[in-house]
A tleap script that builds the chain and sets N, CA, C and O, in Angstrom:
source leaprc.protein.ff14SB
mol = sequence {
  NMET ALA LYS LYS SER ARG ARG ALA ARG LYS
  GLY MET ALA ARG ARG GLN ARG GLY ARG PRO
  ILE ALA SER GLN ALA VAL PRO ILE VAL PRO
  THR LEU ALA ALA THR ALA ALA GLU PRO PRO
  ARG PRO ASP LEU HIE GLU TYR GLU TYR VAL
  PHE GLY ASP LEU LYS ARG VAL ALA ILE LEU
  ALA ALA ALA LEU PHE ALA LEU LEU ILE GLY
  LEU SER PHE PHE ILE CARG
}
set mol.1.N position { 13.985 50.085 -83.604 }
set mol.1.CA position { 14.384 48.723 -83.072 }
set mol.1.C position { 15.197 48.158 -84.351 }
set mol.1.O position { 14.879 48.444 -85.505 }
set mol.2.N position { 16.253 47.348 -84.021 }
set mol.2.CA position { 17.103 46.856 -85.073 }
set mol.2.C position { 16.390 45.589 -85.670 }
set mol.2.O position { 15.668 44.867 -84.983 }
set mol.3.N position { 16.655 45.368 -87.042 }
set mol.3.CA position { 16.150 44.139 -87.656 }
set mol.3.C position { 16.833 42.864 -87.302 }
set mol.3.O position { 18.054 42.727 -87.223 }
set mol.4.N position { 15.862 41.868 -87.078 }
set mol.4.CA position { 16.622 40.707 -86.605 }
set mol.4.C position { 17.412 39.982 -87.719 }
set mol.4.O position { 17.048 39.958 -88.895 }
set mol.5.N position { 18.511 39.403 -87.244 }
set mol.5.CA position { 19.449 38.768 -88.234 }
set mol.5.C position { 18.735 37.470 -88.645 }
set mol.5.O position { 17.819 36.952 -88.007 }
set mol.6.N position { 19.296 36.985 -89.847 }
set mol.6.CA position { 18.805 35.524 -90.318 }
set mol.6.C position { 19.185 34.364 -89.389 }
set mol.6.O position { 18.535 33.320 -89.431 }
set mol.7.N position { 20.070 34.495 -88.674 }
set mol.7.CA position { 20.386 33.509 -87.628 }
set mol.7.C position { 19.432 33.607 -86.573 }
set mol.7.O position { 19.040 32.554 -86.070 }
set mol.8.N position { 18.945 34.811 -86.108 }
set mol.8.CA position { 18.003 34.773 -85.095 }
set mol.8.C position { 16.601 34.279 -85.579 }
set mol.8.O position { 15.887 33.521 -84.923 }
set mol.9.N position { 16.319 34.750 -86.695 }
set mol.9.CA position { 15.003 34.253 -87.296 }
set mol.9.C position { 15.022 32.686 -87.481 }
set mol.9.O position { 14.045 32.019 -87.140 }
set mol.10.N position { 16.085 32.142 -87.995 }
set mol.10.CA position { 16.280 30.458 -88.291 }
set mol.10.C position { 16.093 29.887 -86.943 }
set mol.10.O position { 15.390 28.882 -86.835 }
set mol.11.N position { 16.696 30.468 -85.800 }
set mol.11.CA position { 16.758 29.811 -84.490 }
set mol.11.C position { 15.343 29.805 -83.948 }
set mol.11.O position { 14.910 28.802 -83.380 }
set mol.12.N position { 14.560 30.970 -84.119 }
set mol.12.CA position { 13.176 31.030 -83.641 }
set mol.12.C position { 12.363 29.960 -84.372 }
set mol.12.O position { 11.666 29.181 -83.721 }
set mol.13.N position { 12.435 29.896 -85.763 }
set mol.13.CA position { 11.574 28.811 -86.499 }
set mol.13.C position { 11.873 27.440 -86.021 }
set mol.13.O position { 11.008 26.586 -85.829 }
set mol.14.N position { 13.190 27.271 -85.833 }
set mol.14.CA position { 13.685 25.944 -85.175 }
set mol.14.C position { 13.019 25.497 -83.834 }
set mol.14.O position { 12.632 24.355 -83.587 }
set mol.15.N position { 12.947 26.604 -82.989 }
set mol.15.CA position { 12.447 26.305 -81.670 }
set mol.15.C position { 10.829 26.202 -81.724 }
set mol.15.O position { 10.248 25.575 -80.838 }
set mol.16.N position { 10.203 26.743 -82.638 }
set mol.16.CA position { 8.769 26.720 -82.642 }
set mol.16.C position { 8.269 25.489 -83.332 }
set mol.16.O position { 7.144 25.032 -83.128 }
set mol.17.N position { 9.163 24.955 -84.176 }
set mol.17.CA position { 8.649 23.714 -84.834 }
set mol.17.C position { 8.116 22.678 -84.002 }
set mol.17.O position { 7.080 22.081 -84.296 }
set mol.18.N position { 8.878 22.415 -82.835 }
set mol.18.CA position { 8.348 21.313 -82.048 }
set mol.18.C position { 7.141 21.557 -81.053 }
set mol.18.O position { 6.698 20.619 -80.390 }
set mol.19.N position { 6.621 22.826 -80.963 }
set mol.19.CA position { 5.648 23.308 -80.192 }
set mol.19.C position { 4.274 22.829 -80.702 }
set mol.19.O position { 3.969 22.965 -81.887 }
set mol.20.N position { 3.466 22.277 -79.817 }
set mol.20.CA position { 1.886 22.063 -80.389 }
set mol.20.C position { 1.171 23.409 -80.643 }
set mol.20.O position { 1.395 24.465 -80.051 }
set mol.21.N position { 0.345 23.207 -81.547 }
set mol.21.CA position { -0.389 24.444 -81.863 }
set mol.21.C position { -1.589 24.538 -80.732 }
set mol.21.O position { -2.072 23.507 -80.264 }
set mol.22.N position { -1.979 25.691 -80.377 }
set mol.22.CA position { -2.929 25.991 -79.148 }
set mol.22.C position { -4.126 25.075 -79.306 }
set mol.22.O position { -4.588 24.558 -78.289 }
set mol.23.N position { -4.659 24.831 -80.462 }
set mol.23.CA position { -5.898 23.736 -80.564 }
set mol.23.C position { -5.474 22.509 -80.211 }
set mol.23.O position { -6.299 21.751 -79.700 }
set mol.24.N position { -4.242 22.110 -80.391 }
set mol.24.CA position { -3.884 20.619 -80.191 }
set mol.24.C position { -3.392 20.427 -78.641 }
set mol.24.O position { -3.326 19.290 -78.173 }
set mol.25.N position { -3.058 21.551 -77.877 }
set mol.25.CA position { -2.686 21.555 -76.582 }
set mol.25.C position { -3.591 21.023 -75.627 }
set mol.25.O position { -4.761 21.397 -75.701 }
set mol.26.N position { -3.267 20.233 -74.762 }
set mol.26.CA position { -4.061 19.548 -73.752 }
set mol.26.C position { -4.246 20.536 -72.616 }
set mol.26.O position { -3.217 20.977 -72.105 }
set mol.27.N position { -5.360 20.922 -72.176 }
set mol.27.CA position { -5.557 21.723 -71.024 }
set mol.27.C position { -5.257 21.111 -69.707 }
set mol.27.O position { -5.702 19.981 -69.503 }
set mol.28.N position { -4.538 21.722 -68.755 }
set mol.28.CA position { -4.039 21.094 -67.473 }
set mol.28.C position { -4.935 21.543 -66.541 }
set mol.28.O position { -5.015 22.740 -66.266 }
set mol.29.N position { -5.749 20.542 -65.929 }
set mol.29.CA position { -6.704 20.727 -64.850 }
set mol.29.C position { -6.231 20.114 -63.535 }
set mol.29.O position { -6.006 18.906 -63.478 }
set mol.30.N position { -6.070 20.934 -62.444 }
set mol.30.CA position { -5.627 20.371 -61.200 }
set mol.30.C position { -6.533 19.385 -60.791 }
set mol.30.O position { -7.737 19.550 -60.983 }
set mol.31.N position { -6.077 18.337 -60.226 }
set mol.31.CA position { -6.918 17.174 -59.733 }
set mol.31.C position { -7.063 17.399 -58.245 }
set mol.31.O position { -6.418 18.248 -57.630 }
set mol.32.N position { -7.996 16.541 -57.680 }
set mol.32.CA position { -8.525 16.758 -56.258 }
set mol.32.C position { -7.225 16.292 -55.465 }
set mol.32.O position { -7.023 16.880 -54.403 }
set mol.33.N position { -6.460 15.462 -55.790 }
set mol.33.CA position { -5.312 14.923 -55.112 }
set mol.33.C position { -4.312 16.075 -55.037 }
set mol.33.O position { -3.721 16.267 -53.975 }
set mol.34.N position { -4.095 16.825 -56.061 }
set mol.34.CA position { -3.017 17.972 -56.009 }
set mol.34.C position { -3.528 19.034 -55.055 }
set mol.34.O position { -2.737 19.472 -54.220 }
set mol.35.N position { -4.702 19.466 -55.093 }
set mol.35.CA position { -5.248 20.533 -54.333 }
set mol.35.C position { -5.319 20.051 -52.701 }
set mol.35.O position { -5.166 20.837 -51.766 }
set mol.36.N position { -5.577 18.626 -52.558 }
set mol.36.CA position { -5.589 18.160 -51.218 }
set mol.36.C position { -4.260 18.186 -50.362 }
set mol.36.O position { -4.164 18.193 -49.135 }
set mol.37.N position { -3.218 18.199 -51.356 }
set mol.37.CA position { -1.919 18.011 -50.823 }
set mol.37.C position { -1.415 19.458 -50.367 }
set mol.37.O position { -0.385 19.457 -49.693 }
set mol.38.N position { -1.923 20.517 -50.608 }
set mol.38.CA position { -1.602 21.696 -50.150 }
set mol.38.C position { -1.854 21.920 -48.725 }
set mol.38.O position { -2.976 21.735 -48.252 }
set mol.39.N position { -0.660 22.390 -47.877 }
set mol.39.CA position { -0.995 22.653 -46.480 }
set mol.39.C position { -2.007 23.734 -46.140 }
set mol.39.O position { -2.190 24.701 -46.880 }
set mol.40.N position { -2.620 23.557 -45.071 }
set mol.40.CA position { -3.554 24.845 -44.699 }
set mol.40.C position { -2.851 26.009 -44.397 }
set mol.40.O position { -1.658 25.947 -44.103 }
set mol.41.N position { -3.496 27.129 -44.439 }
set mol.41.CA position { -2.720 28.420 -44.270 }
set mol.41.C position { -2.807 28.497 -42.683 }
set mol.41.O position { -3.800 28.157 -42.040 }
set mol.42.N position { -1.612 28.997 -42.140 }
set mol.42.CA position { -1.538 29.198 -40.689 }
set mol.42.C position { -2.358 30.376 -40.272 }
set mol.42.O position { -2.383 31.420 -40.924 }
set mol.43.N position { -3.046 30.174 -39.137 }
set mol.43.CA position { -3.605 31.511 -38.401 }
set mol.43.C position { -2.617 32.446 -37.983 }
set mol.43.O position { -1.547 32.011 -37.557 }
set mol.44.N position { -2.856 33.842 -38.055 }
set mol.44.CA position { -1.925 34.790 -37.877 }
set mol.44.C position { -1.746 34.891 -36.298 }
set mol.44.O position { -0.692 35.327 -35.835 }
set mol.45.N position { -2.837 34.464 -35.445 }
set mol.45.CA position { -2.590 34.590 -34.041 }
set mol.45.C position { -1.439 33.650 -33.442 }
set mol.45.O position { -0.946 33.750 -32.318 }
set mol.46.N position { -1.121 32.728 -34.419 }
set mol.46.CA position { 0.065 31.881 -33.976 }
set mol.46.C position { 1.364 32.490 -33.990 }
set mol.46.O position { 2.341 32.031 -33.399 }
set mol.47.N position { 1.344 33.702 -34.791 }
set mol.47.CA position { 2.667 34.431 -34.927 }
set mol.47.C position { 2.676 35.755 -34.397 }
set mol.47.O position { 3.276 36.688 -34.932 }
set mol.48.N position { 1.903 35.852 -33.174 }
set mol.48.CA position { 1.930 37.216 -32.505 }
set mol.48.C position { 3.140 37.575 -31.978 }
set mol.48.O position { 3.449 38.766 -31.942 }
set mol.49.N position { 4.006 36.566 -31.486 }
set mol.49.CA position { 5.210 36.947 -30.942 }
set mol.49.C position { 6.275 37.473 -32.056 }
set mol.49.O position { 7.140 38.317 -31.822 }
set mol.50.N position { 6.075 36.868 -33.237 }
set mol.50.CA position { 6.833 37.462 -34.270 }
set mol.50.C position { 6.548 39.021 -34.698 }
set mol.50.O position { 7.454 39.789 -35.025 }
set mol.51.N position { 5.377 39.321 -34.658 }
set mol.51.CA position { 4.911 40.602 -34.959 }
set mol.51.C position { 5.570 41.519 -33.809 }
set mol.51.O position { 6.142 42.560 -34.133 }
set mol.52.N position { 5.485 41.130 -32.500 }
set mol.52.CA position { 6.069 41.926 -31.454 }
set mol.52.C position { 7.474 42.008 -31.721 }
set mol.52.O position { 8.011 43.112 -31.627 }
set mol.53.N position { 8.192 40.936 -32.061 }
set mol.53.CA position { 9.682 41.026 -32.358 }
set mol.53.C position { 9.913 42.071 -33.420 }
set mol.53.O position { 10.726 42.984 -33.275 }
set mol.54.N position { 9.122 41.893 -34.561 }
set mol.54.CA position { 9.469 42.901 -35.666 }
set mol.54.C position { 9.131 44.233 -35.311 }
set mol.54.O position { 9.767 45.109 -35.897 }
set mol.55.N position { 8.203 44.615 -34.418 }
set mol.55.CA position { 7.918 45.947 -33.853 }
set mol.55.C position { 9.146 46.464 -33.118 }
set mol.55.O position { 9.674 47.549 -33.363 }
set mol.56.N position { 9.532 45.650 -32.251 }
set mol.56.CA position { 10.732 45.881 -31.328 }
set mol.56.C position { 11.969 46.272 -32.220 }
set mol.56.O position { 12.646 47.266 -31.955 }
set mol.57.N position { 12.226 45.476 -33.253 }
set mol.57.CA position { 13.456 45.603 -34.050 }
set mol.57.C position { 13.228 46.896 -34.924 }
set mol.57.O position { 14.169 47.683 -35.021 }
set mol.58.N position { 12.090 47.154 -35.538 }
set mol.58.CA position { 11.830 48.468 -36.113 }
set mol.58.C position { 11.974 49.665 -35.330 }
set mol.58.O position { 12.405 50.710 -35.817 }
set mol.59.N position { 11.599 49.533 -34.037 }
set mol.59.CA position { 11.772 50.757 -33.104 }
set mol.59.C position { 13.198 50.993 -32.812 }
set mol.59.O position { 13.669 52.130 -32.775 }
set mol.60.N position { 13.893 49.914 -32.603 }
set mol.60.CA position { 15.512 49.818 -32.312 }
set mol.60.C position { 16.160 50.549 -33.461 }
set mol.60.O position { 16.947 51.481 -33.292 }
set mol.61.N position { 15.755 50.037 -34.748 }
set mol.61.CA position { 16.496 50.509 -35.932 }
set mol.61.C position { 16.166 51.931 -36.178 }
set mol.61.O position { 17.068 52.653 -36.602 }
set mol.62.N position { 14.938 52.450 -35.957 }
set mol.62.CA position { 14.677 53.928 -36.078 }
set mol.62.C position { 15.364 54.802 -35.069 }
set mol.62.O position { 15.724 55.951 -35.323 }
set mol.63.N position { 15.539 54.171 -33.849 }
set mol.63.CA position { 16.214 54.975 -32.759 }
set mol.63.C position { 17.739 55.084 -33.029 }
set mol.63.O position { 18.342 56.139 -32.833 }
set mol.64.N position { 18.343 53.952 -33.489 }
set mol.64.CA position { 19.742 53.960 -33.926 }
set mol.64.C position { 20.020 54.858 -35.139 }
set mol.64.O position { 21.075 55.489 -35.213 }
set mol.65.N position { 19.055 54.918 -36.111 }
set mol.65.CA position { 19.009 55.706 -37.361 }
set mol.65.C position { 19.074 57.269 -36.912 }
set mol.65.O position { 19.867 58.086 -37.381 }
set mol.66.N position { 18.073 57.541 -35.894 }
set mol.66.CA position { 17.999 58.872 -35.537 }
set mol.66.C position { 19.328 59.343 -34.830 }
set mol.66.O position { 19.821 60.453 -35.032 }
set mol.67.N position { 19.858 58.402 -33.989 }
set mol.67.CA position { 21.146 58.670 -33.225 }
set mol.67.C position { 22.357 58.950 -34.248 }
set mol.67.O position { 23.250 59.755 -33.982 }
set mol.68.N position { 22.307 58.254 -35.375 }
set mol.68.CA position { 23.349 58.449 -36.406 }
set mol.68.C position { 23.112 59.776 -37.093 }
set mol.68.O position { 24.101 60.425 -37.432 }
set mol.69.N position { 22.002 60.203 -37.310 }
set mol.69.CA position { 21.677 61.570 -37.864 }
set mol.69.C position { 22.054 62.572 -36.938 }
set mol.69.O position { 22.711 63.545 -37.307 }
set mol.70.N position { 21.638 62.390 -35.587 }
set mol.70.CA position { 22.004 63.400 -34.508 }
set mol.70.C position { 23.618 63.503 -34.380 }
set mol.70.O position { 24.199 64.587 -34.325 }
set mol.71.N position { 24.138 62.505 -34.348 }
set mol.71.CA position { 25.647 62.505 -34.184 }
set mol.71.C position { 26.341 63.061 -35.373 }
set mol.71.O position { 27.453 63.563 -35.209 }
set mol.72.N position { 25.742 63.021 -36.685 }
set mol.72.CA position { 26.375 63.458 -37.896 }
set mol.72.C position { 26.285 65.045 -37.717 }
set mol.72.O position { 27.088 65.658 -38.420 }
set mol.73.N position { 25.498 65.783 -36.947 }
set mol.73.CA position { 25.566 67.276 -36.824 }
set mol.73.C position { 26.702 67.664 -35.908 }
set mol.73.O position { 27.335 68.708 -36.066 }
set mol.74.N position { 26.951 66.763 -34.914 }
set mol.74.CA position { 27.931 67.092 -33.842 }
set mol.74.C position { 29.467 66.674 -34.160 }
set mol.74.O position { 30.437 67.320 -33.764 }
set mol.75.N position { 29.525 65.621 -34.851 }
set mol.75.CA position { 30.732 65.060 -35.218 }
set mol.75.C position { 31.108 65.329 -36.745 }
set mol.75.O position { 30.410 64.853 -37.641 }
set mol.76.N position { 32.236 66.107 -37.015 }
set mol.76.CA position { 32.384 66.492 -38.345 }
set mol.76.C position { 33.891 66.435 -38.427 }
set mol.76.O position { 34.463 66.715 -39.481 }
savepdb mol mol.pdb
quit
């Protein structure tokens, strides 16, 4: 790996100068208000129609793909 240039080393030193040391950093603890604001997870039974539609689209895509492969043998 190539050696870092002086400019890159000076830039890194400048950027790190303003950062707090790990012992000085204040830990972030989620509050009860932040966790209560998260929406509840939806039940999967509410999306049964989506799964049916996805299944239908997958079957249609597979059929069309098979048709394209079959036609590639006959049309050249």
